[in-house]
KEKE-3310 file (N, C-alpha, C; in steps of 0.2 Angstrom, whole numbers, plus 5000, padded with zeros to 4 digits):
npx = (4976:4994:5011:5027:5044:5059:5073:5083:5091:5101:5099:5087:5072:5056:5038:5022:5002:4989:4976:4974:4984:5000:5015:5031:5048:5065:5083:5095:5108:5117:5118:5129:5135:5145:5143:5148:5147:5133:5118:5107:5089:5078:5060:5046:5028:5017:5003:4999:5012:5027:5044:5062:5075:5092:5104:5108:5104:5091:5076:5063:5043:5033:5018:5002:4985:4974:4971:4973:4976:4982:4975:4979:4976:4984:4997:5012:5025:5043:5058:5051:5038:5027:5019:5026:5017:5007:5012:5007:5009:5013:5020:5033:5046:5049:5053:5046:5058:5065:5072:5092:5102:5105:5095:5090:5083:5069:5060:5042:5030:5036:5036:5045:5051:5052:5063:5060:5059:5051:5042:5038:5024:5028:5038:5051:5068:5076:5090:5105:5109:5122:5132:5139:5137:5131:5125:5111:5109:5108:5111:5106:5101:5115:5123:5137:5144:5149:5159:5160:5165:5155:5146:5140:5142:5136:5144:5140:5134:5136:5124:5116:5111:5110:5108:5109:5110:5100:5090:5089:5099:5095:5082:5085:5085:5071:5057:5043:5029:5023:5017:5017:5025:5043:5049:5065:5073:5086:5092:5088:5095:5087:5070:5053:5036:5025:5008:4998:4982:4969:4978:4987:4997:5014:5023:5011:5005:4995:4979:4964:4947:4937:4924:4923:4934:4949:4960:4978:4985:4995:4991:4984:4969:4965:4955:4946:4934:4923:4912:4915:4916:4901:4897:4886:4896:4891:4883:4887:4891:4893:4895:4897:4900:4911:4923:4932:4945:4952:4960:4963:4965:4964:4951:4943:4947:4943:4947:4963:4975:4988:4993:4993:4983:4971:4955:4945:4938:4937:4937:4939:4946:4951:4956:4948:4934:4924:4930:4928:4932:4931:4935:4934:4940:4953:4960:4955:4950:4938:4935:4926:4922:4915:4908:4901:4899:4908:4907:4914:4926:4924:4924:4913:4901:4899:4888:4891:4885:4890:4887:4887:4878:4880:4889:4884:4885:4881:4882:4880:4879:4878:4864:4860:4860:4874:4881:4877:4882:4886:4899:4902:4896:4895:4896:4908:4915:4909:4909:4915:4928:4935:4946:4939:4945:4948:4953:4956:4957:4972:4986:4996:5012:5026:5018:5015:5002:4999:5009:5001:4990:4990:4992:4982:4972:4982:4987:4988:4973:4966:4957:4940:4934:4919:4903:4904:4897:4896:4889:4871:4873:4865:4873:4886:4904:4914:4926:4937:4939:4947:4963:4978:4989:4994:4980:4967:4958:4939:4932:4928:4928:4939)
npy = (4912:4914:4921:4918:4922:4916:4913:4896:4888:4890:4889:4897:4899:4896:4900:4896:4896:4896:4893:4880:4871:4869:4875:4873:4877:4877:4883:4877:4877:4886:4900:4908:4915:4927:4940:4948:4949:4951:4947:4940:4938:4931:4928:4918:4918:4909:4909:4895:4888:4890:4900:4900:4909:4911:4921:4917:4903:4892:4887:4879:4876:4863:4866:4862:4855:4865:4880:4895:4909:4921:4926:4939:4950:4960:4968:4972:4963:4965:4957:4953:4954:4961:4955:4938:4929:4930:4924:4911:4894:4885:4893:4894:4887:4876:4886:4903:4915:4933:4940:4943:4955:4962:4972:4976:4986:4979:4972:4972:4966:4972:4985:4994:4996:5007:5008:5016:5028:5039:5031:5019:5008:5006:5001:4994:4993:4996:4999:5007:5001:5003:5011:5023:5040:5040:5030:5019:5021:5037:5045:5052:5045:5036:5043:5047:5044:5053:5051:5066:5077:5085:5076:5070:5072:5073:5067:5072:5064:5072:5077:5080:5085:5098:5094:5081:5074:5075:5082:5087:5094:5103:5106:5115:5128:5130:5136:5133:5130:5133:5119:5110:5098:5097:5090:5084:5086:5080:5078:5089:5100:5107:5108:5102:5106:5099:5098:5100:5096:5106:5116:5126:5129:5134:5132:5131:5142:5145:5146:5134:5129:5116:5106:5095:5082:5083:5071:5067:5057:5054:5058:5056:5056:5054:5049:5050:5041:5050:5039:5027:5019:5017:5011:4998:4984:4973:4977:4987:5001:5011:5024:5035:5048:5048:5051:5049:5045:5037:5019:5011:5012:5013:5019:5020:5013:5005:5004:5000:4996:4991:4978:4962:4954:4965:4969:4973:4984:4987:4998:5001:5002:4991:4986:4994:4990:4991:4988:4975:4972:4962:4961:4952:4944:4933:4937:4932:4937:4944:4946:4954:4957:4968:4963:4967:4976:4992:5008:5015:5022:5036:5047:5054:5059:5045:5036:5025:5012:5001:4990:4980:4966:4958:4943:4946:4953:4968:4978:4994:5002:5016:5018:5005:4987:4976:4967:4955:4944:4930:4929:4921:4908:4902:4909:4914:4925:4939:4953:4970:4974:4988:4997:5011:5018:5028:5026:5038:5039:5036:5031:5037:5044:5038:5024:5011:5008:4997:4988:4990:4986:4973:4969:4970:4982:4991:5006:5022:5034:5045:5057:5064:5065:5065:5069:5058:5046:5037:5022:5024:5040:5055:5065:5071:5064:5078:5082:5090:5093:5081:5070:5072:5074:5083:5087:5094:5106:5101:5109:5115:5119:5103)
npz = (5070:5064:5062:5063:5065:5073:5084:5085:5098:5088:5076:5062:5063:5054:5056:5056:5057:5047:5051:5050:5051:5059:5052:5049:5047:5046:5046:5037:5040:5055:5064:5068:5083:5085:5084:5075:5062:5050:5044:5031:5029:5024:5023:5022:5015:5002:4998:5008:5005:5012:5014:5017:5017:5023:5023:5007:5006:5003:5010:5005:5008:4999:4996:5001:5002:5010:5021:5016:5019:5029:5044:5055:5063:5072:5083:5077:5082:5086:5091:5104:5114:5122:5133:5138:5138:5130:5118:5108:5112:5102:5092:5097:5102:5115:5129:5129:5124:5122:5109:5108:5102:5086:5076:5058:5043:5042:5031:5027:5015:5004:5010:5021:5037:5049:5061:5074:5087:5084:5075:5079:5089:5102:5112:5124:5133:5122:5114:5105:5092:5084:5091:5087:5082:5069:5066:5056:5041:5044:5033:5019:5003:4997:5002:5013:5031:5042:5059:5069:5081:5086:5083:5071:5052:5035:5019:5003:4988:4971:4967:4977:4992:5008:5025:5028:5017:5010:5000:4982:4973:4964:4969:4977:4977:4974:4966:4971:4978:4996:5000:4990:4981:4975:4959:4955:4941:4933:4920:4915:4921:4929:4938:4941:4950:4957:4963:4979:4980:4977:4971:4959:4945:4938:4948:4958:4967:4965:4970:4970:4964:4963:4958:4948:4944:4936:4930:4926:4924:4934:4944:4958:4970:4989:4998:5014:5022:5033:5041:5043:5053:5056:5044:5035:5032:5026:5016:5003:4993:4979:4967:4953:4942:4924:4913:4899:4887:4885:4886:4894:4914:4930:4939:4952:4967:4980:4998:5006:5002:5006:5009:5000:5007:5010:5011:4996:4983:4967:4952:4934:4919:4906:4892:4882:4889:4905:4920:4935:4951:4964:4982:4994:5007:5010:4997:4988:4974:4961:4944:4936:4920:4909:4895:4883:4867:4869:4876:4884:4882:4874:4876:4881:4895:4909:4917:4932:4942:4956:4968:4983:4989:5003:4997:4983:4969:4959:4946:4937:4920:4916:4919:4914:4921:4919:4927:4935:4948:4959:4969:4976:4982:4994:5004:5011:5015:5018:5020:5016:5020:5019:5023:5025:5015:5000:4986:4970:4954:4955:4966:4980:4977:4970:4969:4960:4950:4942:4952:4966:4963:4960:4948:4942:4936:4925:4923:4928:4929:4917:4916:4919:4933:4942:4954:4965:4976:4991:4998:5003:5006:5005:5002:4988:4989:4994:4986:4985:4999:5001:5001:4992:4975:4961:4952:4945:4939:4932:4930:4916:4901:4890)
capx = (4983:5002:5017:5033:5055:5062:5082:5081:5099:5107:5094:5082:5064:5049:5033:5014:4997:4982:4970:4971:4991:5007:5020:5039:5053:5072:5088:5100:5115:5118:5120:5137:5136:5150:5140:5151:5143:5127:5114:5102:5085:5071:5056:5038:5024:5015:4996:5001:5019:5032:5049:5067:5080:5096:5113:5107:5102:5086:5073:5053:5037:5029:5009:4995:4977:4971:4968:4981:4976:4984:4970:4983:4972:4986:5002:5018:5031:5051:5063:5049:5032:5025:5020:5028:5011:5001:5013:5006:5015:5015:5022:5040:5051:5052:5049:5047:5063:5065:5078:5097:5106:5103:5090:5088:5079:5064:5055:5035:5026:5037:5037:5051:5048:5056:5063:5062:5055:5045:5039:5035:5021:5027:5043:5054:5073:5077:5097:5106:5115:5129:5135:5140:5131:5130:5119:5110:5104:5107:5114:5103:5105:5120:5128:5142:5143:5155:5160:5162:5164:5151:5140:5140:5141:5135:5148:5135:5136:5138:5118:5110:5113:5108:5111:5107:5109:5091:5087:5092:5102:5091:5075:5087:5083:5064:5050:5039:5024:5023:5014:5020:5033:5047:5052:5072:5075:5093:5094:5088:5097:5080:5063:5045:5034:5019:5005:4994:4976:4967:4983:4989:5001:5019:5024:5008:5005:4987:4971:4960:4941:4932:4918:4924:4943:4953:4967:4981:4991:5002:4986:4979:4966:4964:4949:4945:4927:4923:4906:4918:4914:4897:4894:4885:4901:4891:4880:4891:4890:4899:4893:4900:4901:4918:4925:4937:4947:4960:4957:4967:4968:4960:4945:4942:4952:4942:4954:4970:4981:4993:4996:4991:4977:4967:4949:4944:4932:4941:4931:4943:4945:4955:4954:4942:4931:4923:4930:4923:4936:4929:4940:4930:4945:4957:4961:4946:4948:4933:4935:4919:4923:4908:4911:4895:4905:4909:4907:4918:4931:4921:4926:4908:4901:4898:4888:4893:4885:4893:4883:4889:4876:4887:4894:4881:4890:4877:4886:4875:4883:4872:4858:4860:4862:4877:4883:4875:4884:4885:4905:4904:4889:4895:4896:4913:4916:4903:4910:4919:4934:4938:4945:4940:4950:4946:4957:4953:4964:4979:4989:5002:5019:5029:5018:5015:4996:5000:5010:4997:4983:4993:4991:4971:4974:4990:4989:4982:4968:4968:4951:4936:4927:4912:4897:4906:4893:4896:4884:4867:4873:4863:4878:4892:4912:4917:4933:4941:4941:4953:4971:4979:4992:4991:4971:4966:4950:4936:4923:4925:4934:4941)
capy = (4913:4916:4920:4919:4920:4915:4907:4891:4879:4890:4888:4898:4895:4900:4895:4900:4895:4899:4890:4872:4866:4873:4873:4874:4879:4878:4883:4872:4881:4888:4905:4909:4919:4928:4946:4951:4949:4953:4941:4943:4934:4933:4923:4923:4912:4912:4904:4892:4888:4894:4899:4904:4912:4914:4922:4916:4897:4893:4880:4878:4871:4864:4867:4856:4858:4870:4888:4899:4916:4925:4932:4942:4957:4960:4971:4968:4964:4963:4956:4950:4954:4965:4949:4932:4925:4929:4918:4905:4891:4882:4898:4895:4880:4878:4893:4909:4920:4939:4941:4948:4955:4968:4969:4982:4984:4976:4974:4968:4967:4978:4993:4993:4996:5012:5004:5023:5028:5041:5027:5013:5010:5006:4996:4993:4991:4994:5003:5007:4995:5005:5015:5029:5045:5039:5026:5015:5026:5044:5050:5048:5044:5035:5048:5043:5047:5053:5054:5072:5079:5086:5071:5067:5074:5067:5070:5069:5064:5080:5080:5080:5092:5096:5091:5071:5074:5072:5088:5089:5102:5106:5109:5117:5134:5130:5143:5127:5132:5128:5111:5106:5093:5097:5085:5084:5084:5080:5079:5097:5104:5110:5104:5103:5107:5092:5104:5097:5096:5115:5122:5123:5132:5132:5134:5127:5146:5147:5143:5132:5125:5113:5099:5090:5082:5082:5067:5070:5053:5055:5062:5054:5060:5049:5051:5044:5041:5049:5036:5020:5014:5015:5008:4990:4982:4969:4980:4994:5004:5017:5025:5041:5048:5047:5054:5047:5043:5030:5012:5008:5014:5014:5023:5021:5008:5007:4999:5003:4996:4991:4971:4958:4953:4969:4969:4979:4984:4992:5001:5003:5002:4988:4985:4998:4988:4991:4980:4977:4967:4963:4955:4952:4942:4928:4937:4929:4944:4940:4952:4957:4962:4969:4962:4969:4982:4997:5014:5019:5028:5038:5057:5057:5056:5039:5033:5018:5010:4997:4986:4973:4965:4951:4941:4946:4960:4973:4982:4998:5006:5022:5014:4996:4982:4974:4962:4952:4937:4930:4928:4914:4907:4898:4914:4910:4931:4944:4962:4973:4977:4991:5003:5019:5022:5026:5030:5040:5037:5030:5030:5040:5045:5033:5018:5010:5005:4989:4985:4988:4981:4966:4968:4971:4986:4995:5013:5028:5035:5049:5059:5067:5061:5067:5064:5050:5044:5031:5019:5028:5044:5060:5071:5068:5067:5083:5080:5097:5090:5074:5073:5069:5078:5083:5084:5098:5109:5100:5111:5120:5114:5098)
capz = (5065:5068:5059:5069:5066:5081:5084:5091:5097:5081:5069:5063:5062:5053:5060:5051:5055:5042:5055:5050:5055:5061:5045:5054:5042:5049:5041:5038:5044:5061:5065:5071:5091:5089:5084:5071:5055:5050:5042:5027:5029:5021:5026:5020:5010:4996:5001:5011:5005:5013:5011:5020:5014:5027:5019:5001:5008:5004:5011:5003:5010:4996:4997:5000:5003:5016:5021:5009:5021:5037:5047:5061:5066:5079:5082:5075:5086:5085:5097:5109:5117:5129:5138:5134:5141:5123:5113:5106:5113:5095:5090:5096:5104:5122:5133:5123:5126:5118:5104:5110:5096:5082:5069:5053:5039:5043:5026:5026:5010:5001:5013:5025:5044:5052:5069:5080:5093:5080:5070:5081:5091:5107:5113:5130:5133:5115:5113:5099:5092:5082:5097:5085:5081:5064:5067:5052:5038:5046:5029:5014:4995:4997:5004:5017:5038:5045:5063:5072:5088:5087:5081:5062:5045:5030:5013:4999:4981:4969:4965:4984:4996:5015:5033:5028:5010:5010:4995:4979:4972:4957:4971:4985:4979:4971:4970:4973:4983:5004:4998:4981:4979:4972:4958:4952:4933:4933:4914:4910:4926:4933:4942:4942:4956:4960:4967:4981:4978:4977:4970:4952:4942:4938:4955:4963:4971:4964:4973:4963:4968:4956:4958:4942:4947:4931:4934:4919:4921:4939:4948:4963:4976:4992:5002:5021:5021:5040:5042:5039:5058:5056:5040:5034:5026:5021:5009:5001:4985:4976:4961:4950:4933:4924:4905:4895:4880:4886:4886:4903:4919:4938:4942:4959:4974:4988:5000:5010:4996:5006:5006:4995:5010:5009:5005:4992:4976:4960:4944:4930:4911:4903:4884:4883:4896:4911:4923:4941:4954:4971:4986:5003:5009:5006:4989:4982:4970:4956:4939:4931:4914:4904:4887:4876:4865:4876:4875:4890:4883:4868:4878:4885:4902:4909:4926:4934:4952:4960:4974:4984:4993:5005:4991:4976:4965:4954:4941:4933:4917:4911:4923:4912:4924:4916:4929:4942:4951:4966:4967:4982:4987:5001:5009:5018:5016:5017:5022:5013:5027:5015:5030:5025:5011:4994:4980:4964:4949:4957:4971:4981:4972:4969:4971:4953:4951:4942:4957:4970:4961:4957:4939:4938:4931:4921:4922:4931:4927:4914:4910:4924:4938:4948:4958:4970:4982:4995:5001:5001:5008:5003:5000:4987:4991:4992:4982:4990:5007:5002:4999:4982:4971:4953:4951:4940:4938:4925:4929:4912:4895:4889)
cpx = (4989:5006:5023:5039:5057:5071:5082:5087:5104:5105:5089:5074:5057:5044:5027:5008:4993:4975:4968:4976:4995:5013:5027:5043:5059:5078:5092:5109:5113:5121:5125:5136:5141:5148:5145:5151:5135:5125:5108:5098:5080:5066:5049:5034:5018:5009:4999:5009:5025:5040:5056:5072:5087:5104:5112:5103:5095:5081:5064:5051:5034:5021:5006:4990:4976:4970:4975:4980:4978:4982:4971:4980:4975:4991:5005:5024:5038:5054:5059:5042:5029:5024:5022:5022:5008:5005:5010:5009:5017:5017:5031:5043:5052:5049:5050:5053:5063:5073:5084:5101:5104:5099:5091:5086:5074:5058:5047:5031:5028:5040:5040:5047:5053:5058:5064:5058:5047:5041:5036:5030:5022:5034:5048:5061:5077:5083:5098:5112:5122:5134:5138:5134:5130:5125:5119:5106:5103:5107:5112:5106:5112:5126:5135:5145:5148:5156:5163:5162:5159:5143:5141:5139:5141:5139:5144:5138:5133:5131:5111:5116:5108:5109:5111:5108:5102:5088:5092:5094:5098:5084:5079:5085:5075:5061:5043:5033:5025:5019:5014:5024:5036:5052:5060:5071:5080:5097:5091:5091:5092:5076:5058:5042:5025:5016:4999:4987:4974:4972:4985:4994:5007:5023:5017:5006:4997:4982:4966:4952:4937:4928:4919:4931:4946:4961:4972:4986:4993:4998:4983:4974:4963:4958:4946:4936:4928:4916:4909:4914:4907:4893:4892:4889:4897:4886:4884:4890:4893:4895:4895:4900:4910:4917:4930:4939:4951:4955:4959:4966:4961:4956:4944:4944:4948:4943:4960:4974:4987:4996:4990:4984:4970:4962:4947:4938:4934:4935:4938:4941:4953:4954:4950:4936:4929:4925:4929:4929:4933:4932:4937:4936:4947:4960:4958:4944:4945:4933:4928:4918:4915:4909:4906:4903:4905:4910:4910:4922:4931:4921:4918:4907:4897:4895:4888:4892:4887:4889:4884:4883:4878:4888:4889:4882:4885:4882:4881:4881:4879:4866:4855:4864:4867:4880:4879:4876:4886:4894:4908:4898:4888:4896:4902:4914:4911:4902:4915:4923:4938:4943:4946:4942:4947:4950:4954:4958:4967:4980:4994:5010:5023:5026:5012:5006:4995:5003:5006:4990:4983:4993:4983:4970:4981:4992:4983:4977:4969:4960:4949:4933:4925:4907:4899:4903:4895:4890:4878:4867:4871:4867:4882:4896:4913:4926:4938:4944:4945:4958:4972:4985:4990:4986:4972:4958:4946:4931:4920:4930:4934:4944)
cpy = (4916:4915:4922:4918:4921:4911:4903:4886:4883:4892:4893:4895:4899:4896:4898:4894:4898:4897:4882:4868:4873:4869:4876:4872:4879:4878:4877:4872:4886:4895:4908:4915:4923:4936:4951:4951:4949:4947:4944:4936:4935:4927:4924:4916:4916:4906:4902:4887:4892:4893:4901:4905:4912:4915:4917:4907:4897:4886:4881:4874:4872:4864:4862:4859:4860:4877:4889:4907:4917:4927:4934:4948:4961:4966:4969:4968:4959:4962:4952:4954:4958:4962:4942:4928:4922:4928:4913:4899:4885:4886:4897:4887:4880:4884:4899:4915:4926:4937:4946:4950:4961:4967:4976:4981:4979:4978:4970:4969:4971:4985:4991:4998:5001:5009:5012:5024:5033:5037:5021:5013:5013:4999:4996:4990:4988:4998:5003:5003:4997:5006:5021:5035:5044:5033:5020:5022:5033:5048:5046:5048:5043:5039:5044:5048:5046:5054:5058:5074:5079:5081:5067:5073:5071:5071:5068:5068:5071:5082:5081:5084:5092:5093:5083:5071:5071:5079:5087:5094:5107:5108:5113:5126:5135:5137:5139:5128:5128:5121:5108:5099:5095:5090:5089:5083:5085:5082:5086:5099:5108:5105:5103:5103:5103:5098:5098:5099:5102:5117:5120:5128:5129:5128:5131:5134:5149:5145:5141:5128:5123:5108:5096:5090:5083:5078:5067:5064:5049:5058:5056:5057:5052:5051:5045:5045:5042:5045:5030:5018:5012:5012:5002:4989:4976:4971:4989:4998:5010:5019:5034:5041:5051:5049:5052:5046:5038:5023:5009:5015:5013:5020:5025:5013:5009:5002:5000:5001:4992:4984:4968:4953:4959:4968:4974:4978:4989:4993:5003:5001:4996:4985:4988:4994:4991:4985:4984:4972:4969:4957:4956:4946:4934:4929:4933:4934:4941:4945:4950:4959:4962:4968:4964:4976:4988:5004:5018:5024:5032:5045:5057:5054:5048:5039:5025:5019:5003:4994:4980:4972:4959:4949:4942:4953:4963:4976:4988:5002:5010:5018:5007:4992:4978:4968:4961:4946:4936:4926:4922:4914:4904:4903:4915:4919:4935:4953:4963:4978:4985:4998:5009:5023:5022:5033:5032:5041:5037:5031:5036:5039:5041:5025:5016:5009:4998:4983:4984:4984:4974:4964:4968:4975:4988:5001:5017:5031:5044:5054:5063:5065:5066:5065:5058:5051:5038:5028:5024:5035:5049:5065:5067:5070:5072:5083:5086:5096:5084:5077:5072:5076:5077:5084:5093:5102:5106:5105:5114:5118:5109:5095)
cpz = (5068:5062:5063:5067:5072:5077:5090:5092:5091:5075:5067:5060:5059:5053:5059:5053:5053:5045:5054:5056:5056:5056:5053:5045:5047:5044:5042:5041:5052:5061:5069:5078:5092:5088:5081:5063:5054:5045:5039:5030:5029:5023:5025:5017:5005:4997:5007:5012:5008:5012:5016:5020:5021:5022:5011:5001:5006:5004:5009:5005:5006:5001:4996:5004:5010:5014:5019:5013:5029:5040:5054:5061:5072:5077:5080:5078:5083:5090:5100:5110:5123:5134:5134:5135:5135:5119:5112:5107:5107:5091:5090:5100:5111:5126:5129:5128:5122:5114:5108:5104:5092:5078:5065:5049:5038:5035:5025:5019:5005:5004:5019:5033:5049:5062:5074:5082:5091:5078:5073:5086:5100:5107:5121:5130:5128:5115:5105:5097:5087:5086:5094:5082:5073:5060:5058:5047:5040:5038:5025:5006:4993:4998:5011:5023:5041:5053:5067:5079:5092:5086:5076:5057:5039:5022:5007:4992:4978:4968:4970:4988:5004:5020:5031:5021:5006:5003:4990:4975:4967:4961:4977:4984:4975:4972:4971:4978:4991:5005:4994:4986:4971:4968:4954:4945:4932:4926:4910:4917:4930:4938:4940:4947:4954:4964:4970:4982:4983:4975:4964:4951:4941:4944:4961:4967:4968:4966:4969:4967:4961:4961:4955:4944:4940:4933:4927:4920:4929:4943:4953:4970:4980:4997:5006:5022:5033:5045:5041:5048:5058:5050:5040:5032:5022:5015:5007:4995:4984:4968:4958:4943:4932:4915:4902:4888:4880:4885:4891:4907:4926:4939:4947:4962:4978:4994:5002:5004:4999:5007:5001:5000:5010:5005:5000:4986:4973:4956:4942:4922:4908:4896:4883:4884:4900:4912:4934:4943:4961:4976:4991:5006:5006:4999:4984:4979:4963:4950:4936:4928:4912:4897:4883:4873:4870:4871:4879:4890:4874:4871:4880:4890:4903:4915:4927:4941:4954:4965:4974:4990:4997:4999:4984:4974:4958:4952:4934:4927:4914:4913:4919:4917:4917:4918:4934:4942:4958:4965:4973:4985:4992:5007:5015:5021:5012:5016:5018:5018:5022:5020:5030:5022:5005:4990:4974:4959:4951:4963:4973:4977:4973:4969:4964:4952:4949:4949:4964:4971:4958:4950:4936:4933:4930:4922:4926:4925:4924:4912:4918:4929:4941:4950:4960:4975:4986:4998:5001:5004:5002:5001:4995:4990:4990:4993:4986:4995:5008:5002:4993:4979:4963:4951:4948:4942:4932:4925:4920:4904:4892:4895)
residu = (ASP:PHE:LEU:SER:ILE:SER:LEU:VAL:SER:GLY:PHE:ILE:GLN:LEU:ARG:TYR:ASN:LEU:GLY:ASP:LYS:THR:ILE:ILE:LEU:GLN:THR:LEU:GLN:LYS:VAL:LEU:ALA:ASN:GLY:ASN:ARG:TRP:HIS:SER:LEU:ARG:ALA:GLY:ARG:VAL:GLY:ASN:GLU:GLY:TYR:LEU:ASP:LEU:ASP:GLY:MET:ASN:ILE:THR:GLN:LYS:ALA:SER:PRO:GLY:MET:ASN:ALA:LEU:ASP:ALA:HIS:THR:ASP:PHE:PHE:VAL:GLY:GLY:VAL:SER:SER:LEU:ASN:LEU:VAL:ASN:PRO:ILE:ALA:ILE:GLU:ASN:GLU:PRO:THR:GLY:PHE:THR:GLY:CYS:ILE:ARG:GLU:ILE:VAL:ILE:ASN:ASP:ARG:GLU:LEU:GLU:LEU:THR:VAL:THR:HIS:SER:LYS:ASP:GLY:ALA:ASN:VAL:GLY:ASP:CYS:ASP:GLY:THR:ALA:CYS:GLY:TYR:ARG:VAL:CYS:LYS:ASN:ASN:SER:THR:CYS:GLN:VAL:ALA:LYS:SER:GLY:PHE:TYR:CYS:SER:CYS:PRO:PRO:GLU:TRP:THR:GLY:SER:MET:CYS:GLU:GLU:SER:ILE:TYR:CYS:SER:HIS:SER:LYS:CYS:GLY:PRO:GLN:ALA:LEU:CYS:ILE:PRO:GLN:PRO:THR:ALA:PHE:SER:TYR:THR:CYS:MET:CYS:ALA:LEU:GLY:TRP:SER:GLY:LYS:TYR:CYS:ASN:SER:LYS:ILE:HIS:PHE:PHE:ILE:ALA:LYS:LEU:VAL:GLY:ASN:SER:TYR:ILE:LYS:TYR:THR:ASP:PRO:TYR:TYR:ALA:LYS:ARG:ASP:LEU:GLN:HIS:SER:ARG:ILE:SER:LEU:ASN:PHE:THR:THR:ASN:GLN:THR:GLU:GLY:LEU:ILE:VAL:TRP:MET:GLY:LYS:GLY:GLU:ASP:GLU:ASP:ASN:ASP:PHE:LEU:ALA:ILE:GLY:LEU:THR:ASN:GLY:THR:LEU:LYS:VAL:VAL:VAL:ASN:LEU:GLY:GLU:ARG:ILE:SER:VAL:PRO:LEU:ILE:HIS:THR:LYS:TYR:SER:THR:CYS:CYS:ASP:GLY:ARG:TRP:HIS:PHE:VAL:THR:VAL:ILE:GLN:ASN:GLN:THR:CYS:ILE:LYS:VAL:TYR:LEU:ASP:GLU:GLU:LEU:ILE:VAL:PHE:GLU:ASP:ILE:ASP:PRO:ASN:ARG:LYS:TYR:THR:ALA:LEU:ASN:TYR:GLY:GLY:ILE:CYS:TYR:LEU:GLY:GLY:PHE:GLU:ILE:GLY:ARG:LYS:VAL:SER:THR:VAL:THR:MET:GLY:LEU:PHE:GLN:LYS:GLU:PHE:ILE:GLY:LYS:ILE:LYS:ASP:VAL:VAL:LEU:PHE:GLN:ASP:SER:ARG:LYS:ILE:GLN:LEU:MET:LYS:ALA:GLU:GLY:TYR:ASN:VAL:TYR:SER:GLY:ASN:TYR:GLY:LYS)
# end
């Protein structure tokens, strides 16, 4: 499988192959080779339907029967490849040639790639296209970059400060602890502190320890499984205890959650009922909803276990088997390649649950979680050794 974007005889081409055939889309207009104008390019696919947009002029390839997932587990190359012999012959027109020109603002699945030495894996023969000390996006938050003899300086908007206008004026003298995040509150001319896992207090300067995690809606825990490489991903399992009085919320998401094709196993609440969703590949995400009268949202502790045996899914709630289903009798995909990442309660700050889960769940979890066990491990996950923010001790009280 592959997806490539190239410049061919002045036209932009999008080519992709999902395993059965190669689709080629080409712009109607040429790119002028005068080097004085930036062009905006959007390209991609939804299933096997492709689209290509150059400066607002759109070309769309209608979907037809066939494969609809791109299995390309390789590095992402910009401008060329380390060896042109590695390029699939049907991914280009005639002989492969590296791109000559300037590229900026590359966004893949809503995430911008930072084309810098520190954020790129490798590269060669790449120079500064701007030609000044200002470059592209040196100054943050809509500030203006000015070239100076000593390099550059940034002219900041009223509410921002710092050498690159990267700091809110409300946080410039905050009392937040060293591991906390300062969240500006412009309407109150103040700020709040968001505490890293293991810290609490108004300024996040009080160390805490807990075995029951209390999540309050803008909380999350991200656990990285140290045994992922040794797991049998065709036979996965997760169990935990939770309590809540809310009818909506994402309890757990096993998976990276970075793009639409990532495998995942998710547990949460929708309209007061327990909802389990499994995707083993090709976005075949199957909601398995417990339709009986639910007691999940009564403020009591409930024990949930989800077992994946290839494509057979079992869900237990309070030790009662409530779901037993084969989500794909053809056994096309049988392993849960979740990347060793397990989120509890939500995702990183700025990543909305409804967006990351593609609408499968609407809100972050509000409640308590404890006794999280992966696979057949003899020990529970030590929540305090994970990463996260805004998580409180639920050991005592409500």
